[in-house]
N, C-alpha and C positions, 0 to 999 in steps of 0.2 A: 526438507524432505516431505513435510506435511502438505505443502503447497504442490509439490510434484505429484503426490498421490491424488490430490484433489483435481488438479488441472492436467496431469500427465506431464512428462518431461517436455519442456518447451523452450523456445528461444526467449530472449529478453523481451522482444516485441510482443510475442504471444502472452508472456507472463503479465506485461503491463496492460495489455488489452483485457485479459481475464480479470485482473484486479479491478480495472475500471468497470467492466460489465457487471461483475458479481457484487461489487461494493455498493452500487447504487441500483441494483437489479430492478427493472420494471418500473422505475419512477421517472418523473419528468425533471428530475434535478439536473440543472445545467451548471456544471462546475467551471470555474474560471480556468483558462489555459495559459501556459507560459511557454515562451520560446526557450527550450531547455537543451543544453549541450549534451550530446551523447558521446561518452568517452569510451574508446576502444580499450577493453580490459587487458589486451595483450601488449599494446604499444603505449598506452597512457595518453595518446593524443585524442583530441576532439575530432571525431569523424564527421559529425553533422549536428544540426539542431532540429528538434521536433517540437510540435505543439503538444504539450502534455498537461494534464490536470495535476493537482497536487497529489492525488491518489496514485497516479501513474509515476510521478516523480519519486514518491516513496518506493514504489515497486522497482524502479530503475536502480535506486541506491541500495535497496535490499538485495537485488539480484547481483550487484557488484560485490557486496559483502559475501554472499553465497559463493560467488566465483572465487574469491580469495581463499575462503575456507576449504572448498573442495579441491583446489589446486595446490594446497599446502603453502600458500604465501603467508608472510608474516602478517598477523592481525593484531593491531594495537587496540588498547582500551577504547580510544575515541572512535574507532571504526564501528563499535557496537552502538554508537549514538547516531540517530538520523540527523544528518546535516546535508542540506541540499546545496548544489553548486551555485545557485543564485542568491543564497542567503535569505530566502523568503521566510523561513521559519527561524525565529531567533532563539527559542527555547528548544534545546535538543533532547528529545525523549529517546529512551532506549529502543533500538530496532525491535527487540523481541517483545516488548510490551505492545508496540504498535502492531506487530505481526499477529499477536493474539486477537486484537480487535478485528483486523482484516480477515483472519482465518475464520473467526466465528461468524462474521457477516457473510463471507463467501460460501462457507459450507451450508449454512442455513438457506441461503438464496439458491444454491445449487440444488438443494432438496426441493425447494419451491418450484424450480424449473422442472423437476422430475414429477411434479404433480402433488406434492405434499403441501397443500395450501393452508393447512391448519397450523403450520409452523410460523412463529413470529417472523415478521418481515423487518429485518435489520438493515440499515444502510450506514455508510461512512460518508459524512458530508462535512469536510473541513471548512467549508464556506458558511456553514450555519452558525448563528449566534447561539449562546447557551440557552437551553430550553428544558422544560420539565420532562421531555421525552428522551433526553440524553441518558445513557446508561454508562456508568464509569466502573468497569470491571478491573482496570489496572491500578486504580488508586492514585494515579497521577493527577494533580490539580491542573486545571486549564489545559487538558490534553488537546492536541490539535485534531487527531483523528478519532473523534467521538463516535460511539455507536448510538444510533437513534432508532427507535421503533416507529415504523410507519403504520 
């Protein structure tokens, strides 16, 4: 619901695009893309494949979790762990810990877009190596979606 308040109610595509835009807002970070299967949440079939960054892959899987919750589908414990369909990420972190990182970066960058340039510029760059500018607010060691201050 917090993301819907930030971005407005939107389609999966728009949600993925907003996560991509605001998680690396205004930087020249070029994230690796993957040919990712897009699964129809109603039929369970793969409709197509799209070129998505890891940030967008997380957004896709998080949106599917959201879909199951709001439509009253059965949600198992493992559904709350981020696991991509290509098995790119071996260590499965909880969706809600990852969501906090993305939400923090996106809300601050949305404020920057509105002209509040004195706000810290946070990005989520899963392709970056560990660095002293990483901020770990989740407490998860070796988290994939690290917050970095630019």
